Structures are given as C-alpha cells and as structure tokens.
N, C-alpha and C positions, 0 to 999 in steps of 0.2 A: 504494500500500500504506500503510494508516494504522496509526499506532502502537497504537490501541486494539484492533486485530484480533490475536488471540492464538493462532490455530491454524495449524499447518503440517500439511497433509494429505498422507499417503503412500498412494497406491493400492496395495493389498496382494493379491498373487495367489500367495503362498507360493513364489515363485521367487527365484533368486539376484539377479536384477536389482532386485527389490523390496527385498532386503536392501541392495543398493548405494544405492538411493534413500534408504533410512532412514539410512544412514551420512552421506549428504549433508545430510539433514534435521537430524540431530543436530548436525552442524557449524554449520549456520545457526542452529538453536535456541539453541546456547550463545552465539552472538554477539548475538542479538536478544531472547532471553528468551521466545520463543513456546513453547507446548505443542505436542506432536505427536499426531496422531490417525491410526491405521492404518484405512484404509477398504477394505472388501471388498465387491464387488458380487456379488449372487446373482440367479438367475433368479426372476422373480415367482411362478412356479409351484412353487417349492421346497417339499418336504415339511417339515412342522413338526419332525419328529424330526431330519432332516438339518440344518435351520436351527439347531436347538439345538446340534448337534455343531459346526457352523461357528463359532457364537458362542463356545463353550468353547475351541476351538482358537485362534481369533483372540485371545481374551483372554489365553490362555497365552503366545502370541507377544509380545503387548504387555507382559505382566508380565516375561517373561524379558529382553526388550530394555531395559525400564525399569531392571532391575537391572544389566544389562551396561553401559549408558551413564550410569546414575545420573541419569535424567531422568524426568519424568512423561510416559508414553505411554498414550494412550487407544485404544480400538478401537470400530469402528462397522460394523455390517452394514447394507447398503442394497440394496433390491430394485430391479432394473431392468436396463438395458443399459449396458455400460461406456461406450458412445459418447454417452450422454446423462446417465447417473446420477451420474458423477463430477462433471460440471459442475453438475448440479442441487444436489448435496450441498454443494459448496464455495461456490456462490452463496448458498444458503440460510443457511449458517453464517457467511457473510461472512469466509471464511478469508483469511489473509494471503498464502498461497503454497501451491502444490502441487509436490511433488517426486516425479517419476514415473520409473520405470525403463523402458527400452525395449530390445528386441533389435536395433534398427536396421532396415534394409531387407532382409528375407529372404523367400524363397519367394513366396507369393501377394501379399505387400505390394508387390512390384515391379510387379504388374499393377494392383492396386486402390488403390495409394497408401499413405501411412504411416498405420498405425492410430493412432499417437501424435497426429498432426495432427488426425485426426477427433475425438479426445477433447478436444484443446486448444481448438479454435476455438469451442466452445460455452460457454466459461468466461469470466467477468468477472475471474477471478483469474489472476495470472501463474503460469506453469508453469516449473519447471526440470526438463529431461529429461536423464537420465544413462544411461550404459551400463556404466560401471565405478565402483567405490568411489572415494572421494576419496583422493589420495595421502597426505594428512595431515589433521589437524583444524585447520589454520591458516587464514588468511584467503584469499580469492580475490584474488591479487595483480594479475593482468592480465586485463582484460575487453575483448574486441573489440566495438566499437560501430559497425556499418556504417550509413552514412547515404546514402540515395538521395533521389529526387525526391518520393516519396509523402508526402502530408500526415500520414498515420498514423505516420510516423517520430517525430513529436513526442511521441507517447504513451508511448514507452519511456524518455523522459528522466527521468521520475519514478523508475523502477526503477534507472536509472543512479545517481541521487542517493542512493537507498536503499542500494545496494551500496557506493557510495563512502563514505558516512557510517559504516555499520556494519562494513565490512570494510577500510576504508582502501584501496580498490581504485583502480588506475590505469585510466582509460578510454583505449583506443586507437581513436580515431575513424577510420574507414575511408571514404574517398570515391573515386569513380571519375570519370574524365574523360568528356566526351561532346561530340559535334559539334552536338547539338541544343541551341540556346541557351535554349529554353524549359525543358528539363530541367535545364540548368546553373543557371538562375536559381532554380528550385524547390529544387534540392539545396543551393544556397548559403543560401537562407532557412532550411531545416532545420538546416544546419550552424551558422548564426549563433544559432539558437534554442538548440541544444544547448550551444554554447560559453558563451552568456550565463548559463545556469543552472548549469552546472558550475562556472564561475568564482564565481558568486554563493554557491555552497554549498561552496567551497574543495575541489573535487574535482580531483585531479591528472589531466591528460590530455595526449595527443599526437595530432596529426593526420597521417595517412598517406594519400598519394594513390596510387592504382593505375591503370594504363592501362585504356582501354575494353576490355570483354570480359565474360565470364560472372562477374557480381558475386558470385553465391553461391559459385562455385568459388574465386574470388579471396579471398573472406572466409575460407574454410576453409584455403586455402594460407597466408594470413597468420597465422591463428590457430595453425596448426601451427608456423610459423616462429618465433614468439615464445613458444611453449609456453604458450599462453593457458589460463587456468583456467576461462573461461566465454565464451560468445558470446551477445550480447544482441540479439534480433531482434524485429520486429513481424510478426505473421502477416498473410496476405492477407485483405483485407476482402471480405466476401460471397463466400467461397470456393465454387466450383462443383464439380460432378461431374467436369468436364473437368480441373480442377486436380488432383483425386485420380488420375485416369487418366493424365494427361500429366505431372503432377509440378509442383506449386507449388514454387518454389525453396526455400522454408523446410523442406520435408520432407527434402531432401537435406542441409541443414545439420543438422537434428535428428538424422538417422541417419548422421552423418559417420563415416568409417572411422577417423579419429584418436580417436574416442570422447571428444571434448571436450564437457563439459556445455553445454547450450544453454538460455538463459532466453527464454521466449516470452511476449510481451505482446500481447493481442488488442486490436484497435482498437474503440473504442466507436462508437455510432451517431453521436455528435457529440463533438468533442474538448472537454474541459473547459477552462474559462478558464485562461489561462497564469498567472494570479496565484496559483494553487495551489502553484506551485513557488517562490514568493518566500520566501527564507530557509529553504527546506527543504520542509516539507509544507504550509505555509499553514494556513488555518483548518479 
C-alpha cells in the first residue's frame, strides 16, 4: 500500500453490514488521511431511469455520512458483477484499501463457498472484511499475524508494517509446529523475513507457537483469546472451484463466528523485491 494512493473503497449495498464497513473505513481514514468512496455495483442491463435513482440515493448516503463523520465521502456507481467489478474498480483506481462488510457463512454460502472470498481474490488491493462496527474509533491494538510455510506469506509483511506504523499496532506472530522438516524450514524462512522487517520498521511484536493441528482454527482461537482487533492473512494463490466447494481455510477465518475483522492480502504473480520494505515503503 503506497502513500500516494488516497482512496479507501467501501462496497455499498444499503445494508447494515455496509454501514459497519464504513465505520471501519472512517476509523482508518482518520489515521491515514485517505478519502472514502462508496461503490455500488449495478446490473449492466439496468434501466436509465433506475440508474439515475440509484445515483441520487447513493449520493445522498455519501453526503449524509460525510456530515455525520465530518469526512469527504464520494460515491460511484459501477456496472457489472460484484464478483469481478469491485476488483476491477479498485484496481483501476489504484485504491489503497477496500473495507467490505460480510454476513459471514450463511445459507447457500456453506455449499458454494464464501462470497467474500470470491470478491477478494481478484483484487490487487488489500481487503479488510468486517461483520460488526468497530468498538471505538481508536487504533487497532493487537493484530494476529499467522505465519506458515507458503512463500506468499511474505507478501503480507508490507501490510503489517503499514498497520504498525499508522496504528501503532502490536503484531502477534503465530507459528505452528510440524514433523515435516521441509515445512519447518520454509516456515522459519518466512518467520525470519517477517521479524527482520518488523524490527527494521520498529514494529512491536511477539511470537506465539501453537501445536500441530488445524492452523486456521488455531488462529481464530488465539485471536479470540487475546481479543484481537484484526487478523492479517494471505489468500490462497490460484484458488480453484474445489477451494470454494470444500473450503479454503481463509474463508472460515473471514467468516469467523467471533466477528473479528480480517485483512486479506492477495499474492501477486511474483513477489516483489524485498528491498521495498527497507525502512518502510522503499522507493
């Protein structure tokens, strides 16, 4: 997330969870100085008259919340499907962050996978997914940062630095034991990488080791135990239909029953040079 990027996008569907997402976006905006944009997706075949009504209604919501929070809040109507158009919009606008509300895992989502995950994986921009409003407008005190053997884990370090710098957050690094020495070695490499750049950027952290088991569930249990404000994860690379049907582990974290906000970072095709983290954001 670069400092020149100034837009926090809130997908807006006129539901309470969208209002919760906006409250989180306001909290973040006040810390980082980004503007907020409400994004409403409509069907490409929408009638012109209905589109006009939608624009007026969305602008009214933006104006009212702008007054409520004393912030600049814009609105944007975008034609398409929520599964592709949110990502298209934020990628085009080079947004800094998306804050999106979700109802968790309910109904058909238990069969077809998390709708939220389907939206997130197409984006180059980090998502913070929320279910409830923030308890306050203060900082995110404690962030759970699970580290495993996947190379893509390194890509969320930049977000950890961002949160640490702007919110003075403490990173709780979570690692699990394994009998597979190859996985242990890869996990240690990722752990060393994270620690190196957290130290370099003066980010407070602790390391917590959990026994071998369901790492996603252990992450949720630990986050609940410490009353975490946020869980920081990296999504599955090249996610498949089977992941949606059988359940990629992150969809259960996103829709956690404790309703802890989850920040999702998508892996890039190739990981950027580690030098970008030197001293913060690099060049």
